[in-house]
N, C-alpha and C positions, 0 to 999 in steps of 0.2 A: 584890401590887399593883405596877404599873409606876411608876417615878419618871421624870418628864419634867423636863429641865433647860431649859425654854424661859422666858426672861425676858419681861417685859412688852413691851419694845421689839420683840422678834422677833414676838410675838403681834400687835402692832399692824401691823407690816409685812405679816405673813401675812394679816391681816384685809383690809388694803387691796388686796393682790393678788387675793384671792378676790372682793372687791367689784368690782374692775375687770373681772375675768374674767366674773362674773355679768352685769354691765351689758353688756359686749361681746357675750356670747352672746345675751342678750335682744334687743339691737338687731339682731343678725344674723338671729334667728329671727322677730322680730315688728316691730321698728321699721323695717326695710327691706322688709317685705312690700309688694309692689307690685301695682297693678292690672295685669292682663295680658290681652291680646286672646286670643280663642279660637284664632286662627291661630298666634300666637306660642307659646301653651301647647301646641297640637297638635304643633308642631315640636319644642319642648324635651322633651316627655314621651316622644318616640320614642328619646331617648338612653338607653342601658341603665343608666347611673348617675344622671344628672340626673333621669330619669323616676321614680326612687324617691322623690323629694321631693314634698311637697304643693304644690298649685297656688299657694297664697299665698306660698310660699318658693322656687319653682322658678327664678326669675331670680337670686336670691341664690346658690342651689346652682350654677347655671351659671357665675356669676362666680367663686365659690370654686374650682371645678374648673379653670377657665382660669388663675386666679392660681397655684394650686398647681402645675400643670404648667409654668407659666412659670418658677417658681423653679428647676426642674431645668436649664433652658437658660441662665438668666441669673445664677446664683449665683457667688460667688467660688470655690466648691469645684467642681472639674470634674464634669461630668454623670455620668460613670461612677461616681465615688465617692459622689455623691448617691444613685444607685440602690442601690449596695452598702450604704450606711447605712440606706436605707429597707428593704432586704431584712433586715438585721439586726434592725431595730425590728419589722418584720412577723413575723419568726420568734419574737421574744420575746413578741409579743402573740398568737401562734398564729392569725393571720388567713390562712386558706388563699387567699382572693382576693388579698390584698395580696402574699403570698409569690409567687404565680404572676405577677402583674403586675410586681412589682419585679425578680424574677429575669429575666423576659423582657426588660424594659427595660434592665437592667444588661448583659445579653449584647448587646443591640442597640447599646448605647453603648460596647461594646468590652471588657467584662469577660470573663475566661476562667473555666473551672470551678475552677481553683485559688483565684482571687479570691473566687468565690462560696462555696466551702467555707470559706475564711478568714473571710468575713463571718458565715457561720453559726456557726463555732466561737467567734468573738468574742461573738456574741449568747448562746451557751450558757454561756460563761465568766462573762459579766456576770450572767446569770440565776442561775447557781450561787452566785457570790460574794455577790450581793445577798441571796439567800435565806438563805445560811449566816450572814452578818453580822447580818441582821435577826432571824433566829430565835435567834441567840446573844446578842442584845441588847448588842452591843459598844458601849461608851461612845463617842458621836460625837466629843466633844472629844478624847478619847485618840486616836481614829482620825485626826482632822485633824492632830494633832501628829505622828503617825507618818508620814503621807503628805506633809505640808507644806501651806502655805496661800498665798494670794495676795490682793492688793488690787487692785481695779479703780476707777480714779478717774472723775470725771464725763465726761472726754473719751474714756473707754474704754481707757485705757492700763493694761496689766497689769504688776504688780510682784510677783515671787516674794518672800515674806516669809521663809520658812524652807524648807530642802530636807531 
């Protein structure tokens, strides 16, 4: 039998996070479903990705895709590194569509093959260590003490507590 060291406060916070995510996803999928003209629907459904969405949600899908792509251009992290991070995440998720798109866009943003190989290697290392630590059931508190921890205040300032 597995023993979990989650106290009541952590469970309450986790519950709140799950509730906010559930409500947000429900709003995105249902609350923002909009009436759409046949002409606008006909135009949007021709897009190879947006067109995969149902008619009731196609405007939301189009807005999401536009916002997601805008993040790569407008983030504090340079675009090339955004695509390399996306490539690493795609590799870990084993999404062949994402890998192709993110590798292409990383190169387009200036990444070279050594950077792409490095992103892939980082994804592989994280996957390996994650699997190894999870399967070994290493004590999380012991791990945190070994690595170190930090505190983030309400203004977003980060303080290293122990190294």
